[in-house]
C-alpha positions in Angstrom: -127.4 -26.4 -53.8 -129.2 -29.0 -51.7 -127.4 -29.6 -48.4 -128.1 -32.2 -45.7 -126.0 -32.6 -42.6 -125.4 -36.3 -41.9 -124.5 -38.2 -38.8 -125.8 -41.3 -37.0 -129.6 -41.6 -37.4 -131.7 -39.7 -34.8 -132.1 -41.8 -31.7 -134.1 -41.7 -28.4 -133.5 -39.3 -25.6 -131.6 -42.1 -23.8 -129.0 -42.7 -26.5 -125.8 -40.7 -27.0 -124.0 -42.8 -29.6 -121.0 -40.9 -30.7 -118.7 -37.8 -30.2 -120.9 -34.7 -29.7 -124.2 -36.6 -29.6 -126.8 -38.2 -31.9 -126.2 -35.7 -34.7 -122.6 -34.9 -33.9 -123.6 -31.3 -33.5 -123.4 -30.8 -29.7 -127.1 -30.5 -29.2 -128.5 -32.3 -26.2 -132.2 -33.4 -26.8 -132.6 -35.0 -23.4 -134.7 -32.9 -21.1 -134.4 -31.8 -17.4 -130.6 -32.4 -17.3 -129.4 -31.2 -13.9 -127.8 -27.7 -14.2 -126.2 -27.9 -10.7 -123.7 -30.5 -9.7 -120.5 -31.1 -7.8 -118.6 -33.9 -6.1 -121.5 -34.2 -3.7 -124.5 -32.5 -5.3 -126.9 -34.4 -7.6 -124.5 -37.4 -7.7 -126.4 -40.6 -8.5 -123.1 -42.5 -8.5 -119.4 -42.1 -9.0 -117.1 -44.9 -10.0 -113.3 -45.2 -10.4 -112.0 -45.9 -13.9 -108.9 -48.0 -14.6 -106.0 -46.5 -16.7 -106.4 -43.2 -18.6 -108.5 -42.3 -21.5 -109.8 -39.0 -22.9 -112.5 -40.6 -25.1 -115.9 -39.3 -24.4 -118.5 -41.8 -23.0 -121.2 -43.0 -25.3 -124.6 -44.3 -24.1 -127.4 -46.5 -25.3 -129.6 -49.4 -24.2 -128.9 -48.9 -20.5 -125.1 -49.0 -20.8 -122.3 -46.5 -21.0 -119.3 -47.4 -23.2 -115.7 -46.2 -22.7 -112.2 -46.9 -23.8 -109.1 -46.7 -21.7 -105.4 -47.6 -21.7 -104.0 -49.4 -18.7 -100.3 -49.4 -18.0 -98.6 -52.8 -17.9 -94.9 -52.4 -17.1 -93.6 -50.5 -20.2 -96.6 -51.5 -22.2 -100.3 -51.0 -22.4 -103.6 -52.9 -22.3 -106.0 -51.1 -24.7 -109.4 -51.8 -23.4 -113.1 -51.1 -23.9 -115.7 -51.4 -21.2 -119.4 -51.1 -20.6 -121.1 -50.0 -17.3 -124.7 -50.3 -16.2 -126.1 -46.8 -16.5 -128.4 -47.3 -13.5 -125.8 -48.6 -11.0 -122.4 -47.8 -12.6 -121.4 -51.4 -12.1 -119.3 -53.1 -14.8 -121.2 -55.1 -17.4 -118.1 -56.2 -19.4 -114.4 -55.2 -19.7 -112.6 -56.3 -22.9 -108.9 -56.1 -23.8 -108.6 -55.1 -27.5 -104.9 -55.3 -27.8 -101.8 -55.6 -25.6 -98.9 -53.4 -26.5 -95.4 -54.4 -25.3 -94.0 -50.9 -25.5 -96.2 -47.8 -25.3 -95.5 -45.3 -28.0 -94.7 -41.7 -27.0 -97.6 -39.2 -26.9 -98.1 -35.6 -26.0 -98.3 -34.9 -22.3 -101.9 -33.7 -22.7 -103.0 -36.8 -24.7 -103.9 -40.4 -23.8 -103.6 -43.7 -25.6 -107.4 -43.9 -25.6 -108.6 -40.5 -26.8 -110.9 -41.3 -29.9 -114.5 -41.6 -28.9 -116.4 -44.9 -29.6 -119.4 -45.2 -31.8 -122.5 -47.2 -30.8 -124.6 -48.5 -33.7 -126.8 -51.5 -34.6 -125.9 -53.4 -31.4 -122.2 -52.9 -31.9 -119.5 -50.6 -30.5 -116.8 -49.3 -32.8 -113.6 -48.5 -30.9 -110.5 -46.8 -32.3 -106.9 -46.5 -30.9 -105.3 -44.8 -33.8 -102.4 -46.7 -35.4 -102.7 -49.3 -32.6 -105.9 -50.7 -34.0 -109.7 -50.4 -34.7 -112.3 -52.9 -33.6 -116.0 -53.7 -33.8 -117.4 -55.2 -30.6 -120.7 -56.7 -29.5 -122.5 -54.1 -27.4 -124.0 -56.9 -25.4 -120.9 -58.7 -24.1 -117.9 -56.9 -25.6 -116.9 -59.9 -27.8 -114.7 -58.8 -30.7 -116.5 -59.0 -34.1 -113.6 -57.8 -36.1 -110.2 -56.2 -35.5 -108.3 -54.1 -38.0 -104.6 -53.3 -37.7 -104.1 -52.3 -41.4 -104.2 -48.5 -40.8 -100.5 -48.2 -39.8 -98.8 -44.8 -39.8 -96.2 -43.1 -37.6 -98.1 -40.8 -35.3 -96.6 -37.8 -33.6 -98.0 -37.1 -30.1 -100.4 -40.1 -30.3 -103.9 -40.3 -31.8 -106.9 -38.0 -31.1 -109.4 -37.8 -33.9 -112.6 -40.0 -33.6 -114.0 -42.0 -36.5 -117.4 -41.2 -38.0 -119.9 -43.8 -39.3 -122.2 -43.4 -42.3 -123.7 -45.6 -45.0 -121.7 -48.7 -43.8 -118.3 -46.9 -43.8 -116.2 -46.1 -40.8 -114.2 -43.0 -41.8 -110.8 -42.4 -40.1 -108.4 -39.5 -40.7 -104.8 -40.7 -40.3 -102.6 -37.6 -40.5 -99.3 -39.0 -39.1 -95.8 -37.6 -39.2 -95.2 -39.1 -42.7 -97.5 -40.0 -45.6 -100.8 -38.8 -44.1 -104.1 -40.3 -45.5 -107.8 -40.6 -45.1 -109.4 -44.1 -45.0 -112.7 -45.8 -44.8 -113.3 -49.3 -43.3 -116.3 -51.5 -44.2 -118.3 -51.4 -41.0 -119.5 -55.0 -41.5 -116.1 -56.6 -42.1 -113.4 -54.2 -41.0 -111.7 -54.4 -44.4 -110.3 -51.3 -45.9 -112.9 -49.9 -48.4 -110.6 -47.1 -49.6 -107.4 -45.3 -48.6 -106.6 -41.9 -50.1 -103.3 -40.1 -49.6 -103.4 -36.4 -48.7 -102.8 -34.4 -51.9 -100.9 -31.6 -50.2 -97.3 -32.2 -49.1 -97.1 -30.3 -45.8 -93.9 -29.6 -44.0 -95.5 -30.6 -40.7 -98.0 -33.3 -41.6 -99.5 -34.5 -38.3 -103.0 -33.7 -37.3 -105.8 -35.1 -35.1 -109.2 -34.1 -36.6 -112.6 -35.8 -36.3 -114.2 -35.5 -39.8 -117.8 -34.7 -40.7 -120.0 -36.2 -43.3 -122.5 -34.1 -45.3 -124.7 -34.8 -48.3 -124.2 -32.1 -50.9 -126.4 -32.3 -54.0 -127.1 -35.9 -53.3 -123.5 -36.9 -52.8 -122.1 -37.9 -49.4 -118.9 -36.1 -48.8 -116.3 -36.5 -46.0 -115.1 -33.1 -44.7 -111.6 -33.5 -43.4 -109.3 -30.6 -42.5 -105.6 -31.5 -42.5 -102.1 -30.1 -42.5 -101.9 -27.0 -44.8 -105.3 -27.7 -46.4 -109.0 -28.7 -46.1 -110.3 -31.5 -48.4 -113.7 -33.0 -49.2 -113.8 -36.7 -50.3 -116.5 -38.8 -52.0 -117.6 -41.2 -49.2 -118.3 -44.0 -51.7 -114.9 -44.0 -53.4 -112.5 -41.8 -51.4 -111.8 -39.5 -54.4 -110.8 -36.0 -53.4 -113.5 -33.6 -54.7 -112.3 -30.2 -53.7 -109.8 -28.5 -51.4 -108.9 -25.2 -49.8 -105.2 -24.3 -49.1 -104.3 -22.6 -45.8 -101.1 -23.1 -43.8 -101.4 -25.0 -40.5 -101.0 -28.3 -38.7 -102.3 -30.3 -35.7 -105.9 -29.6 -36.6 -108.3 -31.0 -34.0 -111.9 -29.4 -34.0 -114.6 -31.2 -35.9 -116.0 -29.1 -38.8 -119.4 -27.5 -38.6 -121.9 -27.6 -41.5 -124.6 -24.8 -41.8 -126.2 -22.5 -44.3 -124.4 -24.0 -47.2 -121.0 -23.5 -45.4 -118.4 -25.7 -43.8 -116.6 -23.9 -40.9 -113.3 -25.4 -39.8 -110.1 -24.6 -38.0 -106.8 -25.0 -39.9 -104.0 -24.5 -37.4 -103.1 -25.2 -33.8 -100.4 -22.6 -32.9 -102.2 -19.8 -34.7 -105.8 -21.1 -35.0 -108.1 -19.5 -37.5 -111.7 -20.3 -38.4 -112.5 -20.4 -42.1 -116.0 -20.6 -43.6 -116.1 -22.2 -47.1 -119.1 -22.4 -49.5 -120.0 -26.0 -50.3 -120.4 -27.4 -53.8 -117.0 -26.6 -55.4 -114.6 -28.7 -57.5 -110.9 -28.8 -57.4 -108.9 -26.0 -55.7 -111.5 -23.5 -54.5 -109.2 -21.4 -52.3 -109.8 -18.2 -54.3 -113.5 -18.7 -55.1 -115.3 -20.2 -52.1 -114.0 -18.7 -48.9 -116.9 -16.8 -47.3 -115.2 -15.4 -44.2 -112.1 -15.9 -41.9 -111.7 -15.2 -38.2 -108.5 -15.5 -36.1 -109.1 -13.8 -32.8 -110.4 -16.2 -30.2 -110.5 -19.2 -32.6 -110.2 -22.7 -31.0 -107.3 -25.0 -31.3 -109.0 -28.0 -29.7 -112.8 -27.6 -28.9 -115.2 -27.9 -31.8 -117.6 -25.0 -32.5 -121.3 -25.1 -31.6 -124.1 -23.8 -33.9 -127.3 -22.5 -32.4 -129.7 -21.0 -34.9 -127.7 -18.4 -36.9 -125.0 -18.0 -34.3 -121.8 -19.9 -34.0 -120.3 -20.3 -30.5 -116.7 -21.4 -29.8 -114.1 -21.1 -27.1 -110.3 -20.9 -27.5 -108.1 -23.3 -25.6 -107.2 -20.4 -23.2 -110.8 -19.7 -22.4 -111.8 -16.9 -24.8 -115.5 -17.5 -25.7 -117.1 -16.0 -28.8 -120.4 -15.7 -30.6 -120.4 -14.8 -34.3 -123.0 -14.7 -37.1 -122.5 -18.0 -38.9 -123.2 -16.5 -42.3 -120.9 -13.5 -42.1 -118.4 -14.1 -39.3 -119.5 -10.9 -37.7 -118.7 -11.1 -34.0 -121.5 -10.4 -31.4 -119.4 -10.8 -28.3 -116.0 -12.2 -27.0 -115.5 -12.8 -23.3 -113.1 -14.7 -21.1 -114.3 -17.7 -19.1 -112.3 -19.3 -16.4 -109.9 -22.1 -17.3 -108.3 -23.8 -20.2 -110.4 -25.9 -22.6 -110.4 -29.1 -24.6 -114.0 -30.4 -24.3 -116.4 -29.0 -26.9 -119.3 -26.7 -25.9 -122.8 -28.3 -25.8 -126.3 -27.0 -25.9 -128.1 -28.3 -22.8 -131.5 -27.3 -21.4 -131.4 -24.3 -23.7 -128.0 -23.0 -22.3 -124.5 -23.6 -23.5 -122.2 -25.7 -21.3 -118.5 -24.8 -21.4 -116.4 -27.4 -19.5 -112.8 -26.5 -18.8 -109.9 -28.9 -18.2 -110.0 -28.7 -14.4 -113.6 -29.7 -13.7 -115.1 -26.2 -13.9 -118.2 -25.6 -15.9 -119.9 -22.3 -17.0 -123.4 -22.2 -18.3 -123.9 -19.4 -20.8 -127.2 -18.1 -22.2 -127.3 -18.2 -26.0 -127.8 -14.9 -27.7 -126.1 -11.8 -29.1 -125.2 -10.6 -25.6 -123.0 -12.4 -23.1 -124.6 -13.8 -19.9 -123.3 -16.5 -17.5 -126.2 -18.3 -16.0 -124.4 -20.4 -13.4 -121.1 -22.3 -12.7 -120.3 -25.8 -11.4 -117.1 -27.6 -10.3 -115.9 -31.2 -9.8 -112.4 -32.4 -8.8 -110.1 -33.9 -11.4 -109.1 -33.3 -15.0 -111.9 -33.0 -17.6 -110.8 -33.1 -21.2 -113.6 -35.4 -22.5 -117.0 -34.1 -23.5 -120.0 -35.4 -21.4 -122.8 -37.7 -22.5 -126.5 -37.3 -21.7 -129.8 -39.0 -21.3 -133.1 -37.8 -20.0 -132.5 -35.9 -16.7 -129.0 -37.2 -16.5 -125.4 -36.3 -17.4 -122.3 -38.6 -17.4 -119.0 -36.8 -16.9 -115.6 -38.4 -17.3 -112.6 -37.2 -15.3 -109.1 -38.5 -15.3 -110.0 -41.0 -12.5 -113.8 -41.3 -12.3 -117.0 -41.4 -14.2 -119.9 -39.4 -12.6 -123.6 -39.8 -13.1 -125.4 -36.6 -12.3 -129.2 -36.8 -12.0 -132.0 -34.8 -10.6 -132.4 -34.9 -6.9 -133.3 -38.5 -6.0 -135.4 -40.0 -3.3 -133.9 -43.4 -2.4 -136.0 -46.4 -1.3 -135.9 -50.2 -1.6 -136.4 -51.4 -5.1 -138.3 -54.3 -6.6 -139.0 -55.5 -10.1 -142.0 -53.1 -10.3 -140.8 -50.5 -7.8 -137.9 -48.4 -9.1 -135.2 -47.6 -6.6 -135.4 -43.8 -7.3 -138.1 -41.3 -7.8 -137.0 -38.0 -9.4 -137.9 -35.0 -7.2 -139.0 -31.8 -9.0 -138.6 -28.3 -7.6 -142.2 -28.6 -6.3 -143.0 -30.4 -3.1 -144.7 -33.6 -4.2 -147.1 -35.8 -2.2 -147.8 -39.2 -3.8 -150.7 -41.3 -2.8 -152.5 -44.4 -4.0 -155.6 -45.4 -2.2 -156.5 -49.0 -1.4 -158.2 -51.2 1.1 -156.5 -53.1 3.9 -158.3 -56.2 5.2 -160.7 -55.3 8.0 -160.0 -51.5 7.6 -162.6 -49.2 6.1 -160.2 -46.2 5.7 -158.0 -46.0 2.7 -154.3 -46.2 3.3 -151.2 -44.3 2.0 -148.5 -46.4 0.3 -145.7 -46.1 -2.2 -147.0 -46.4 -5.7 -146.1 -49.5 -7.8 -144.7 -48.6 -11.2 -143.2 -50.5 -14.1 -141.4 -47.3 -15.2 -140.1 -44.3 -13.4 -142.6 -41.5 -13.3 -141.6 -38.5 -15.5 -142.3 -34.7 -15.5 -144.4 -34.0 -18.6 -145.6 -30.5 -19.4 -145.5 -29.5 -15.8 -147.3 -32.6 -14.5 -146.0 -35.7 -12.9 -147.1 -38.5 -15.0 -147.3 -42.3 -14.9 -149.6 -44.5 -17.0 -148.9 -47.6 -14.9 -151.0 -46.8 -11.9 -154.2 -45.1 -11.0 -153.0 -42.4 -8.7 -153.2 -38.8 -7.8 -150.2 -36.6 -7.5 -150.6 -33.5 -5.3 -147.9 -30.8 -5.5 -147.2 -27.4 -4.1 -147.5 -25.3 -6.1 -150.4 -27.2 -7.6 -149.5 -29.5 -10.5 -152.1 -32.1 -9.8 -152.9 -34.7 -12.4 -155.2 -37.7 -12.0 -155.4 -41.0 -13.8 
């Protein structure tokens, strides 16, 4: 069986286009992300956010994109916004829909929980049954708006859409008649809509699906109430399913080693690993392993090599062999959890709901490397670019960056220089009129210098960087 994991195409280090990153796998490819931060440490900027939303920020082309729901009397203004990633200042702020009466939601939820998708100069935003839209990434103008996916939600909406091969896939597990649907990404028209084939007693769920190519066929992997189902991305036809009792499924499935690993229940969560490539009901033939103790209800698992890492909502972290489910370790980490773990700078970031973060070293033995803390509630997963992390709380968006040296900016002089752990002396030698001695001045760059292979590098100026310990590099 030939398996290929699919998500948005690989992008540059300075793009984070969807939930859980460029490949939707929680792996951060950006380098030198600050491992230490707080409300005062390594803060490049901190800006207040209107309303409330638990959608994760997405990032690309120098802008950060968010959704939020702002109260207006008994109603809501459902909004999308873009901020300048350098300054945190608003670029645009667009109302997608005004709702006269806000529907009821779970106390832990928001009316703007699904994460946007950035693709091909457009931003796709989703507010569950309240609407889905495609916006211009440049100015936020609405390119299309779809209100056809109507269903009676219970506790609000939570699952994010996924985009592949021109189709925006959305799981709509409401309190009645749940279904999975795909919109044409170009037009917003419904490409297909497939009812769930299992009649569950409790039918609501909040999952973000995954798309994988199995033997050349793109398949939508979508856990739901009392079952897991795979659908043909092209047509929406159900291909195979696994039966298992459960409801209110949240974590995004993980694809690895010919398996799909998913959670199937909220109150009594259990991870199930199923062999890909089946047809029809494969409950009795394709389950590879099952694991209950410590399984997550909300955070998605993280795969690193042959090990699967996950954390329960109550803070029980685990590492298991992805092929067998054999547990290597299980340890408690402070706090309750909704955000999904991420692999950052070679360590695993576990972010709890109260602004606390624990960095854990990957491996078959448990080791906490460090901890961080910011004020506020943190249910959204962060976004990243080179040497930078963007963290959303209930009231603010933070930009954490390496320690910065501030100085006046100009078109060819960036406002900030990143400071490495070494002491850096920067000099460019030139001649002043009437003076025979060279002088020391700030360098002129068209781009910010970067740390490359232990050396400070810029190709825009002839300069010498002297560091202690020595890391000198001349141009």
